[in-house]
N, C-alpha and C positions, 0 to 999 in steps of 0.2 A: 441353353443347356450346356453345363460343364461336362467336358469329356477329357479323359486322360488316355493317351496312347503310348504304350511302351514299344521299344524297338531295340535291336542290337543283339538279341539272343542268338544262339546257335550251338554247334558242336565244336568242342575244342579239347585238345589233349591236356592231361594233367601238367601243370606248370605254365600253361598258357594264360592269355589275357583276353578279356572282352570289355567293351564299354557299352553299357546300356543307357538308353535315353528315354525320357518321359516328357512328352509335349502336352501342354494344356491348351484347350480351346474353350470358348464360352466365358472365360474370365481371364484375368491376368495372374501370372504365377506369383508375383510378389504379395498377393493377398493370402498366401497359404504357406504354412510350414509343411514340409514334405517328408515322407518316409518311403523307404523301400522295405518290402517284405518278401519272403519266399516261402514256398510250400512244396514239399516233396510228397509223392503218393503215400497215403496212410499216415502222414505226419501233420502236426499242428502248424498253422501259419506262424512264422518266426519273423520278428522285427530284426532287421539286420543293419539299418542305417537311418538316421534322421538329420534334418537340417532346418534351422529356423528361417523366417521369412527373408531376412537380409543376408543369410549365408555366413554369419559371424560365429555360429555355434553349431557343432555337429555331435552326433553320438553314433556308436557302433556296437553291435553285438560282439560278445567275446570271441565267437567262432570266426569272425572275419576281421577283427581289429588288426591293423598293420598290413592287411592285404587289400582291403577295399577302401575306396574313397568316394564319398558323396560330395557333389558340388551342384551349383545352380547358376544359371545365366538368366536373370530376370528379364533382360532385354530381349532374349530369344524365347522366353516362356518355356524353358526347358530345364529339367533337372537330370543329372547324370549319375551313374554309378560305375566307376572304374574298378574293375576286378582283375587283380594280378595274382600270380601264383595259385591258380585255380586247382582245386582238389576234386576227386570224384564225389565227395560228400557235399560239394556245392551244387550238385545237380538238383534242379528244382524249377518250378515256375516262379518267375520273379514279377512282383506286382508293385506298381506305383500308387501311393496314397496321398491325397491332398486333405489337410486338416482344416476344416472351417466350421461354420454353424452345423453343417452336415459334412460327412466324409465322402469323398469321391474316390473311386477305384478304377484303375485300368483293367483291361482284360488279361494282361499278363504277357510275358515273353519267356519262352522256354530256353533254359541253359542246361546243356548236357556236357559233362566233363568225363572223358574216357580215361581209363587208367594207363 
C-alpha cells in the first residue's frame, strides 16, 4: 500500500521560513511526479508546486513563485517544499500528491503564519 506522510508544518511569524517534507512508502519516489497543494478553510485546494520524476523540471503557482522551492531526493524517497518569506495568506493545510496510474495523497501538515 502506497502511503505519503507530510511533516514539517507549524506556527511561524510572517517573514519566517519552514521546510516541509513528504516521505513515500510502499513504492519508490522516482516512479512519481510530485505536487504540493494547499487548502485554507472555505477555499479551493490550490496547486502550489510540482516536480517531474527526475527533478529536472519544476512549476510554481504565481502566489508562491520566488518564495517557495520544490525539490526531491529520490534516494531518500522524499520530496521537499522550502518556504521562505512566509505571509499570513500562506496559512493552510499543505498536502503532498503522487501522480501515477492513480493519485496518492498525504493527510496534510498544517502551516500557520502569524502577522
